Structure formats: C-alpha cells, structure tokens
C-alpha positions in Angstrom: 0.0 0.0 0.0 1.3 3.5 -0.9 2.8 5.5 2.0 0.5 8.3 3.1 2.0 11.8 2.8 1.5 15.3 4.0 -2.0 16.3 5.1 -3.4 12.8 4.3 -0.8 11.3 6.7 -1.8 13.9 9.4 -5.5 13.4 9.0 -5.6 9.6 8.7 -2.5 8.2 10.5 -2.1 10.9 13.2 -5.9 11.3 13.4 -5.7 15.1 13.0 -3.6 15.4 16.1 -3.6 18.9 17.6 -2.2 18.3 21.1 1.3 16.9 21.0 3.7 15.8 23.7 7.3 16.6 22.7 10.2 14.2 22.5 12.2 14.7 25.8 15.4 12.9 26.6 14.7 10.5 29.5 11.3 12.1 30.1 8.8 11.0 27.4 9.0 7.3 28.2 6.0 5.0 27.9 4.5 5.5 31.4 4.6 9.3 30.9 3.2 9.1 27.4 0.3 7.0 28.6 -0.4 9.5 31.4 -0.4 12.4 28.9 -2.7 10.5 26.5 -5.2 10.0 29.4 -5.3 13.7 29.9 -5.8 15.1 26.4 -2.6 14.4 24.4 -3.4 13.2 20.8 0.1 12.3 19.7 3.4 11.5 21.5 7.0 11.2 20.5 9.5 8.8 22.1 12.6 10.4 23.8 15.3 11.4 21.4 17.2 8.2 20.5 20.8 8.0 19.2 20.7 6.4 15.8 24.1 4.9 15.9 23.6 3.3 19.4 20.2 2.1 18.3 21.7 0.2 15.3 24.5 -1.5 17.3 22.9 -2.2 20.7 20.0 -4.6 21.0 19.6 -3.8 24.7 19.2 -0.1 23.8 16.5 -1.0 21.2 14.7 -3.2 23.7 14.8 -0.7 26.6 13.7 2.3 24.5 11.3 0.9 22.0 10.8 -2.8 21.6 10.1 -3.5 25.3 8.1 -0.2 25.8 4.9 -1.2 24.0 1.2 -0.6 24.7 -1.7 -0.7 22.3 -2.8 2.6 23.9 0.4 4.3 22.8 -0.6 5.2 19.3 -0.1 7.2 17.2 3.6 7.4 18.0 6.6 9.0 16.4 10.1 7.8 17.1 12.7 10.5 17.1 16.4 10.0 16.2 19.4 12.2 16.3 21.9 11.4 13.6 24.5 12.9 11.2 25.0 10.1 8.7 22.3 9.2 6.1 23.1 5.5 6.1 23.1 5.2 9.9 19.9 7.2 10.2 18.1 5.0 7.7 19.4 1.8 9.3 18.0 2.9 12.7 14.8 4.0 11.1 14.3 0.6 9.4 14.7 -1.1 12.7 12.1 1.1 14.3 9.5 1.6 11.6 7.4 -1.4 12.4 6.8 0.0 16.0 5.7 3.5 15.1 3.7 5.7 12.7 6.6 8.0 11.5 10.3 8.6 12.0 11.4 12.1 13.2 14.9 13.6 12.6 16.0 15.8 15.5 17.3 19.1 14.2 16.4 21.1 17.3 18.6 19.9 20.2 20.7 23.0 21.3 22.7 21.4 24.1 26.4 21.1 24.3 26.3 17.3 23.9 24.6 17.9 20.5 27.4 20.3 19.5 30.1 17.8 20.5 28.3 15.0 18.6 27.4 17.2 15.6 23.7 16.6 15.6 20.5 18.3 16.5 20.4 22.1 15.9 24.1 22.1 15.0 23.3 20.5 11.6 21.1 23.4 10.6 23.8 25.0 8.4 24.6 21.8 6.6 21.8 21.8 4.1 23.4 19.4 1.7 23.8 16.7 4.4 20.2 17.2 5.6 18.8 16.9 2.1 20.6 13.6 1.7 19.4 12.3 5.1 15.7 13.2 4.6 15.7 12.1 0.9 17.2 8.7 1.6 14.8 8.1 4.5 11.8 9.2 2.4 12.9 6.7 -0.3 13.7 3.7 1.9 11.1 3.8 4.7 7.6 2.4 4.7 6.5 5.2 7.1 6.8 9.0 6.6 9.8 11.0 7.7 9.3 14.2 9.8 11.6 16.8 11.2 11.8 19.0 14.3 13.7 22.2 13.8 14.7 25.4 15.4 14.5 28.8 13.7 17.2 31.1 12.4 17.2 34.7 13.5 16.1 35.7 10.0 12.5 34.7 9.0 13.3 34.4 5.3 16.2 32.0 6.0 14.0 29.9 8.3 11.4 29.7 5.5 14.0 28.6 2.9 15.2 26.0 5.4 11.7 24.6 5.9 11.1 24.5 2.1 14.4 22.7 1.6 13.3 19.9 4.0 9.9 19.7 2.5 11.4 19.3 -1.0 13.7 16.5 0.3 10.7 14.5 1.5 9.8 15.7 5.0 6.0 15.1 5.5 5.5 17.1 8.7 7.5 19.9 10.3 7.6 20.8 14.0 9.0 24.3 14.4 10.4 25.4 17.7 10.3 29.2 17.6 13.7 29.7 19.2 17.2 29.8 17.8 19.8 27.3 19.0 21.3 30.1 21.1 18.1 30.5 23.1 18.6 28.1 26.0 19.2 28.2 29.7 19.2 31.8 31.0 18.9 33.1 27.4 15.8 31.0 26.6 13.5 34.0 26.2 10.3 33.9 24.2 9.7 31.8 21.2 8.8 33.6 18.0 5.4 32.6 16.7 6.0 35.0 13.7 8.7 32.6 12.4 6.3 29.7 12.8 3.5 31.5 11.1 5.8 32.3 8.1 6.8 28.7 7.8 3.2 27.5 7.9 2.3 29.9 5.1 5.3 28.8 3.0 5.0 25.0 3.0 2.4 22.6 1.8 2.8 20.0 4.6 1.4 20.0 8.2 3.2 22.1 10.8 3.3 21.8 14.5 4.3 24.8 16.7 6.6 24.5 19.8 7.3 27.2 22.3 5.5 29.4 24.9 2.9 26.7 25.7 2.0 26.7 29.4 -1.8 26.3 29.4 -4.7 25.2 27.1 -5.4 28.9 26.5 -1.9 29.2 25.0 -2.6 26.2 22.8 -5.7 27.8 21.4 -4.1 31.1 20.9 -1.1 29.6 19.1 -3.4 27.6 16.8 -5.3 30.8 15.9 -2.3 33.1 15.6 0.0 30.8 13.6 -2.5 28.7 11.6 -0.6 25.5 12.4 -2.2 22.0 12.6 -1.0 21.1 16.0 0.8 22.5 19.1 3.6 20.7 21.0 4.4 21.1 24.7 7.5 20.0 26.7 8.0 22.0 29.9 4.4 22.8 30.2 3.5 19.1 30.0 6.1 18.1 32.5 4.6 20.5 35.2 1.0 19.7 34.3 0.3 16.6 32.3 -3.4 17.7 32.2 -2.5 20.9 30.3 -4.3 19.7 27.2 -7.5 19.1 29.2 -7.5 22.6 30.5 -7.3 21.4 34.1 -5.0 22.2 37.0 -5.6 19.2 39.3 -3.9 18.6 42.7 -0.3 17.4 42.1 -0.7 14.2 44.0 -3.6 13.1 41.8 -1.3 13.0 38.7 1.8 11.9 40.7 0.0 8.8 42.1 -1.5 8.0 38.7 2.0 8.2 37.1 3.5 6.0 39.8 0.9 3.4 39.2 1.7 3.4 35.4 5.4 3.0 36.2 4.6 -0.1 38.2 2.9 -1.5 35.1 5.5 -0.2 32.6 8.8 0.0 34.5 11.5 2.6 33.6 14.7 3.8 35.2 14.3 5.3 38.6 16.1 8.4 37.5 13.2 9.1 35.0 10.6 8.8 37.8 12.5 11.0 40.2 12.9 13.7 37.6 9.2 13.6 36.8 8.3 14.0 40.5 10.7 16.9 40.9 8.8 18.7 38.1 5.3 17.8 39.3 6.2 18.7 42.9 8.3 21.7 41.9 6.3 24.4 43.7 5.6 22.3 46.8 9.3 21.5 47.2 10.0 25.3 47.4 7.9 25.3 50.5 8.8 21.9 52.1 12.5 22.0 51.2 13.5 19.3 53.7 11.7 16.7 51.5 13.7 17.7 48.4 16.8 15.9 49.7 14.7 12.8 50.6 13.3 12.6 47.1 16.8 12.9 45.7 18.2 10.2 47.9 15.3 7.7 47.4 16.8 4.4 46.1 13.7 2.6 45.0 10.2 3.2 43.5 8.7 2.5 46.9 11.0 5.1 48.4 10.1 7.7 45.8 6.4 6.9 46.4 6.8 7.3 50.1 8.2 10.8 49.7 5.3 11.6 47.3 2.8 10.5 50.0 4.5 12.6 52.6 4.3 15.6 50.3 0.6 14.9 49.9 0.1 14.9 53.6 2.0 18.2 54.0 -0.1 19.8 51.3 -3.4 18.6 52.9 -2.2 20.2 56.1 -1.5 23.4 54.2 -5.0 23.2 52.7 -6.5 22.9 56.1 -4.7 26.0 57.3 -5.8 27.9 54.2 -9.4 26.9 54.9 -9.0 28.5 58.3 -8.0 31.8 56.8 -4.2 31.5 56.5 -2.5 32.7 53.4 -1.2 29.9 51.0 2.5 29.2 51.4 4.8 29.7 48.5 5.4 32.5 46.0 3.1 31.1 43.1 -0.1 32.3 41.5 -2.0 29.2 42.6 -1.6 27.2 45.8 1.6 25.3 45.6 -0.2 21.9 45.6 -2.0 22.7 42.3 -0.4 21.7 39.0 0.8 24.9 37.3 3.5 26.0 35.0 7.0 27.1 36.0 8.0 30.4 34.5 11.8 30.7 34.2 12.7 34.1 35.7 13.8 36.7 33.2 17.3 38.1 33.8 16.9 41.4 35.6 18.5 44.5 34.0 21.9 44.9 35.5 21.9 41.5 37.2 24.5 38.9 36.7 23.6 36.0 34.4 23.8 32.4 35.7 27.2 30.9 36.3 26.9 28.7 33.2 26.4 31.7 31.0 29.4 33.8 32.3 32.8 33.9 30.8 35.8 32.4 32.6 37.2 35.9 33.3 33.9 37.0 34.7 33.9 34.0 37.1 37.4 34.8 38.2 36.4 38.4 38.9 33.4 37.2 40.8 35.5 34.9 43.0 37.8 37.8 43.8 34.8 39.9 44.8 34.1 38.4 48.2 31.1 36.7 49.8 28.4 38.9 48.4 28.9 37.4 45.0 29.4 33.8 45.9 27.7 31.2 43.8 24.8 29.3 45.3 27.0 26.2 45.7 29.6 28.1 47.6 26.9 29.7 49.8 25.6 26.2 50.6 29.2 25.1 51.5 29.5 28.1 53.8 26.3 27.3 55.5 27.5 23.7 56.1 30.9 24.8 57.2 30.6 28.3 58.7 34.0 28.3 60.3 35.9 27.2 57.2 37.5 29.9 55.1 36.5 30.0 51.5 39.3 32.3 50.2 39.6 32.2 46.4 43.1 33.6 46.7 44.1 30.3 48.4 43.0 28.3 45.4 46.0 26.7 43.7 47.0 28.4 40.4 47.8 26.1 37.5 50.1 26.9 34.6 48.2 26.8 31.3 48.8 24.8 28.2 50.2 27.2 25.6 47.9 25.7 22.9 44.5 25.4 24.5 44.6 27.2 27.8 43.8 24.1 29.9 46.0 23.3 32.9 49.3 21.8 31.6 50.9 18.6 32.9 53.3 19.4 35.7 55.9 16.9 34.3 55.1 17.3 30.6 58.2 17.6 28.5 56.4 19.8 26.0 54.6 21.9 28.8 51.2 21.0 27.3 48.0 19.5 28.6 47.6 15.8 28.0 45.4 16.1 24.9 47.7 18.6 23.2 50.8 16.6 24.3 49.4 13.4 22.8 48.8 15.0 19.4 52.3 16.5 19.4 54.0 13.3 20.6 52.2 11.3 18.0 53.1 13.8 15.2 56.8 13.9 16.2 57.1 10.3 17.3 58.3 11.4 20.7 58.0 10.3 24.3 56.5 12.2 27.2 57.0 10.1 30.4 55.1 12.7 32.4 51.9 11.8 30.5 52.8 8.2 30.0 53.1 8.6 26.2 55.9 6.4 24.7 55.5 6.6 20.9 59.3 6.8 20.3 60.0 3.9 22.6 57.3 1.7 21.1 58.6 2.4 17.6 62.2 1.5 18.5 61.0 -1.7 20.2 59.0 -2.6 17.1 62.0 -2.0 14.8 64.3 -3.9 17.1 62.0 -7.0 16.9 62.0 -6.8 13.1 65.8 -6.3 12.7 67.7 -9.0 14.6 71.4 -8.2 15.4 73.9 -9.2 12.7 75.3 -12.0 14.9 71.8 -13.6 14.8 71.5 -13.5 11.1 71.8 -16.8 9.4 70.8 -18.8 12.5 67.9 -21.2 12.2 64.7 -19.5 13.1 66.0 -15.9 12.6 63.8 -13.5 10.5 65.7 -12.0 7.6 64.6 -8.6 6.4 64.8 -9.7 2.8 61.3 -10.8 2.1 60.8 -11.9 5.7 61.9 -15.5 4.9 63.3 -17.9 7.4 67.0 -18.7 6.8 
C-alpha cells in the first residue's frame, strides 16, 4: 500500500492530532506518554534516541522501543538524532514497524549535540540534511518528519523549511527559538517565524514554544494557523494541560507511579518527573527535596510523594482556616501549574553557566556577596571554614588550548595537546605516560635481529621476511 504523505498522513494516520507531547530525553518514556494521553494528548513522541547506538545495541532497542509497548500508545513518532544518512536509515528501518513515523531531531541545542554534531548544530549543513531526509523518504515504509529550530532571520527559516519539504519531509515541527536561546537566554519563542513557515510550505506544521496552558494552545493555533501544538516543559509540570485542568499534584503523581509499576522505567526518570510535578511544593517543604533525591527505589520515591501529599493537605486545612497559602506562586503550591523561568533582571548577573571564565574569576575575587549558590551552601554547612579564592592553587596553562598543563610534561602542554604532538613527532612524554618513540624503537628492534643472529635457524631476515 502506498505510503501516506503530508496532510493525508496527518489526518488519517495521526488522526488530525492537535495536542502533541514533545520528544524529551529520558522524560517522554512509555509511562509518561500513557499518562499524557489519558489527559488530552493526541500524539506523543519517544525520547530522542541516538541512531548509531540504536543500530549497534540490541539492549538499547529493547529498553527504549521494543520493550516499551502498549496498544494505547498510538499514534507514536520515534525521534532519532543522527548525522549520517546510512546510519539514520538503518536505525529507522529497525524502528519503523513499531511506530507511525520517524522524526529527525534538528532542534537539540545542548552542548552534547554540539560535540556529537547533531540536532540544531546541523542546521547549516543543508546538503547533508537533504541527503538524510531524501534517503529516509525513499527507503522507509513510514513518513519521515523533522523537528527544527529557527534562524534569527525569518526568510532563512522559511527557505530551510522549504528545503526539508522538498527533500521529502512530510511534517515539520518548528520550535520558535534559535539554537542560542537556551538556559538563562531562553527568552520567548517567535510565533512569527512559525506562522511564516506555515504559510510557505504545503505540509502540516506543529508549533513548539510558549505553551503553558490550554489557553496558550488555542491562541497559538489561531495566531499561527498550524495544525498542532507541541508542549514539553508545560506538559512536565502539568500533564493535564491539554485538558485545560489544573488538578492537585498528588492526583497525577499517584496515577503516574501506578503506570510506572505497570510499565517500569529507570528510577532516574521517575525521580525527575516528580521533581517537576512537585516543583512548587518543594520550594515550600524544602527538607523533603533531599529525601526525594536520595530515594533508592520506586517504593522510596512513592513514600516521599505520599509525605508531600500529607504536607499539602495540612496546608490546605490551614488555608481553609484563613491562613495565606504558602509559596510564591499564583496558585496554591499543591496545584499543577507552569513554571515560568525568571527573566534576567537588568543589571543583574547571568547564571554561572552563562558567564565567561574571566567574569567568574572576577566574581570569585569579589568576596562573599557574589558567591555562587553552591559556595553559599558550602559556607552554611561549614561556617568556620575559610573560603578564600586567593588560596585556590594556580595552575600553569597549556600554551595551545589554555587548559592546565601537565606538571611533568616535556612539552609543557595538557595531556590532549601533548598526545597530538608526541604522535606527530614520534616522541616520548614520560610525564603523561606517552611512549610513541620507545614503542617504535622496540618494534623496529623486533623486526631487525642483530647481525650475529642473522643466518641462524629461526631468525627472521629482512629480505622478504623468509626464514633462513
């Protein structure tokens, strides 16, 4: 049977999905997808899977797809990160019988994606992307889709989307942020970019970004004209977002934990979900945060969740008696609600991860009033210990990359730079344990026996390697 494409694929296979749960690394596993579907999600994606690992590791395939199966979990799109057309297609062929489409991740902006050269860091390599999408479109029995981030320029974003459509992409998800918009620089997603893409292509488009409530979903559909709206952060804090409800946190936490018992997943996934669900309550009952982090089993995590429920019910009783709700949130902290990342204040310092190395050095020299949160916690734990940045040992820098150099390196470089130079020059560096010259000499000595040995039975002559 011919493969469905474009709008026909969206209407018939995806059943006209409008409410979509995003692919989230270690967070959109089967139990969470089923919870989201029960509360208004029409379509879910798997977590982002690494195509190369998926091809070579049967356990990885079992844990992330083959063993995570439920008849309720459809329609489903499997997302891969990849940077090689053949590897991407090999992985997709192994997955296509377990899903309704294969998605290529072109939106991940994290440093691991930069190091691995995938996600949003492929968005300038249009020739490679054309080959990847075209090959998948030709070889797969299910449609290929793409999730992208935008360029600062709307016209370049439109041309990017049109290039993917021409290569064979049957549905585009557009995250209205650039790859630089992450962490403290996340900011607001541009629906103008999404709207321009929707007008310029003849395939369905999903919008991603700025979705914290059902009202946002409806406004996005109206403002951009897209076919569906995808949520990630909003869904994690309130899985009932697409229902337009804000239930008590424990209602969804307990339902999720029951699904995990039926469809097990790593405990780290469960703990991370509860940290999101209980986010606002844990700002009030901080002592339970550490207990949740230290829980070693599903029963332990569930026990902390039950204790949080009891604390919330006590807070509810006090509120009924006229006390003001605890916590600095718009709703009572025990109600599922979005988390709004605070905007950087004018003149304030950005987060530690966003500052330059020089700025951090200046901060450390500035005294206690500019200590990082981690150092403030250390000071609280050890009030009598002196945290003097000036006492911090100073390291000599590698002249090539600026990292600390090896104290015994013969080239006065860090290990990585030393290894490259020693290999290039066939030299030794005992300080780093690199013996390229020594190993070469030993190899040559084995191949060239001393003259006195030549001619003896069993000796290896250099001329043709014959025994003489």
